[in-house]
N, C-alpha and C positions, 0 to 999 in steps of 0.2 A: 517748210515754213519760213520766209524772210520776214525779218525783224526792221522796222524803219525807224530811226533816229531824226528823221527830217524836223527841222528847226529846233533841235537840241543844241545844248551847250555842255560839253565835258571836258574836264581836267582830269589828265593822266600824270602821276608824279612817276619818276625814274623812266621817262619813256622815250630817252636817246638810245635805246639797245635793247636786246632780247625780249622777254616778256611784256615789259611797258611800251614798246616799239609795236610789236604785233598787235597790242591791245589798240592802240592808237591809231593804226592803221584801219583795223576792224570797226571800230566806233564811226570814222570818217566814212569809211565804204557804205556804212548804213544811213548817213546823211547828217550826221552829227557836226557841228563846228568843235575841233577838238584843240586843245591848248595843251602843247606838250611841254611839261615841265621838268627840266632836270638839273644837277649841278654843273653839267658840262655842255654850254651852250652850243658848241660845234656838233656835237652828237645830234641835238634835237633839230638845229639847222638842215642837218641831212636829212633826216628823216621827215620834217615838215615837207621840204621842198619836193621830195618823193610822192607824198602824199598830194600835194598841190599839183604835181605833174600828172595826175591821175585824174584831176579834175574835182578834188575833194577839198575842204576847206580845213587848214592846219594853221596854228600859230605857236610860235614859242614863247616859252617863260624860263627865265634862270629862277631855278628854286633851291635853296638847300631845306631840305624838310624838316631838319632838326632845329631851324629857327623861326622863331615865332613873327618876327621882323619881315622875313623873307615872305612867310606865308601871307601876312597883311598885304604886303605891296602885291603879291600873286594874284590874291582876289580881289583886290582894288582893280587892277588892271584888267580882268575878266568883267567885273561891273562895270567899268568905264567904256570898254569897247563892244560887248555883249548885252550888257545889261540884266543879264540872268545865268543862271548854273544850276543845270539838271541833274548833272551826273558827277561823280567825284570817284576817281580810282587811285585810292593810296596804294600805288605798287611799289614805291621806292624802297629797297631795303640792302642790307649787306650780310653776309655771312662769313664767320670765321669756324673752319672746320679744325678743331683741335679736341683733345682731352680735356676733361675738367683739371687735370693737373697742369696742362701746359696754356690753358686760356688765362691770360693776365686780366686782372680787375678792369683796366683801361679798355680792353676788347669786349669784356661783357658789357661794360657799360655804355660803349660806342653801338654795340648791337641793340640795345633798350633804347637808346636816344633816337636811333635811325628808325627801327623796325615797328615800334611801340609808340614812343613819345611823339615821333613824326607823323603817324596816322591821328592821333589824340588831338594834335596842334593844328593838323588840318580839318578835321572834322569840325572843331569848335570854332576855327576861324572862317569855314564856309558857311556854318549853319544858317547865320542871318539872312544871306545872299540866296541861300539855297531854299530857306522856309517862304521866302515870298516868291520865288520862282516855281516853288509846288502848287501855288495856287492857280497857275496858269495852264496846268497841263492836266489830262483828264485822271491822272493817276499819281501826280506828284513825282518826286526826285527818287534818285537811287544813289547810295554810298556803297561801294564794293571795296573792301579791304583784302589785299592780298597775304594772305597767311601761306601754309604750305601742309602738304600732309604730316612734316614736323610737328605742325600745331595739334596734330590729331594723335599720333603715336611719338614716342620715344626714339630717338636714334644716336646710337653711340657717336661720341666726338662731335657731336652739333648740339651740345647741353645749352650754350647761350642762345644759339638761333633757336632751337626749340623753345625755350622759355618765353623769348620774346613773341614767337609766332601762336604759343598758345596763349599768352596774353592777349593778342590782337584779335583772336579767336572769341575770346570771353568779353573783352571790353566792345566788340562788336553787338556781340547779343544783347548786352544791356542798352547800350544806347538804341537797339530797335526797339526792345520794351518802351524804353523811355519816349521816344519819338513818336510811336505809334500812341500811346496812351496820352500824349500832349496835344495830339491832332495835327501832328507837323506834315503828314503826308510824306514822309521821307521815310524809304526801306534801308535797311542795312543788313549786309550780309557778307560772308567770306568765301574767297576761293582758294582751294587747298591742292595745288600742283604736286604730283610728284615728281619723277625725275624728268626734267625737262632738257631738250638738247640746249646746249650754249655754254655761257663762260661758267656758269654757277655749276652745271654738273661737271666741268672740266675741274673745277678748283676739289671736288669732292673726289674726282679720280687721283689728283694730283697728292692729296692729301692720305689718301688711302695706299699711295705710295711711300710718301714720306714717313709714316707712321709702321712700315713695313708689314701692313696687312697684304698688300699685294707687290709682285715683284717690278709690273710697268702698268702704264695707263690703260693697256689694251685690256691685261686682266683685271682691272678694276672697273672697267666699263662692262667687262663681262660679270663680273662678281655683283654690281649692284643692279644690273639689269636684270639678271636672273632672279631676284627680289621678287618682280613684277609678274603677276599670272601672265599678262600680255606679252611680256618677254620683249619689251622694247622701249626705249623712251618716249615722250609726249613731244608733240611738235609744239613750236610756240604758237602756231595756229591754233591748236586745240584748246589753250587756254583762253584766247583772244576771242574765240567762238562762245566759251562759256561765261565771260565778262559781259560779251553781248546781249546775251539772253538777261542777265541781271538786270543790264540797264534798261531794256526795253519794257514797254507796258505788259507785253506779254507775260511778264514774271511780277505783275501787279500784286499777288496775294503773298508774295514770298518774301518774307522778313526775318530777320534773327536766326538765319540757318546756314548751314555749311553746303557749298557747291565743291564736291571733292572729284579732283579730275587726276587721279592716281594708278589707272589701269588694275586697279583691283589690288592694290597693296595692302590696303586698311582693311578690306574684306576678309583678311586671313587670319 
């Protein structure tokens, strides 16, 4: 089954690299006009240029998700140029891999501000435009918040990260119920990746070495991968495919739930 996002407009935060870039590519390939929003403009320029070279429509926005002012400017830009917004993917996030004792209050607050508060500000700011846009399509709009398998199960040395991702999970459920009952025609769901190839996984491996859990990053990779029944990490494309499903009309009856893409980790 192929999902079409023709004539839809999407905004993806943290899309200058990693999962965010993979999501932006996948939505653009399906026909959406995709706004790549990131705090680092050079990264989004490169990804957007790559997407356009493939004949798809991509545009860049500079966005610090922790700033309400930035969010208002970004949504105004989308409204000015595209006049509607159908899909919002709150993907931007940070991780600090430390024990409770080693995590500073500043690090804890930063994760909450970016991972949780950033998504809240984004949903709140985008909502007026998305409510109007939802009237123009068969099944309305879709908000997809990128949580983590660490928002489902606890993980040692990731207490602040798990707290922020668990909070995002339940914020999304509450918003989904609220929007459905209000008749906004906007679905809200979360995606929960497990271990994914890329910078975040590498940070986890490095922190495992620094804490003395593993001797080197190769051992750390083997240690963490072995926890997954499929015995491998996810590709970034695997997460992009999941987001595409939740963005498309084929998932029109799915709201307030979690799409867990974790190779069976949380099933154990």
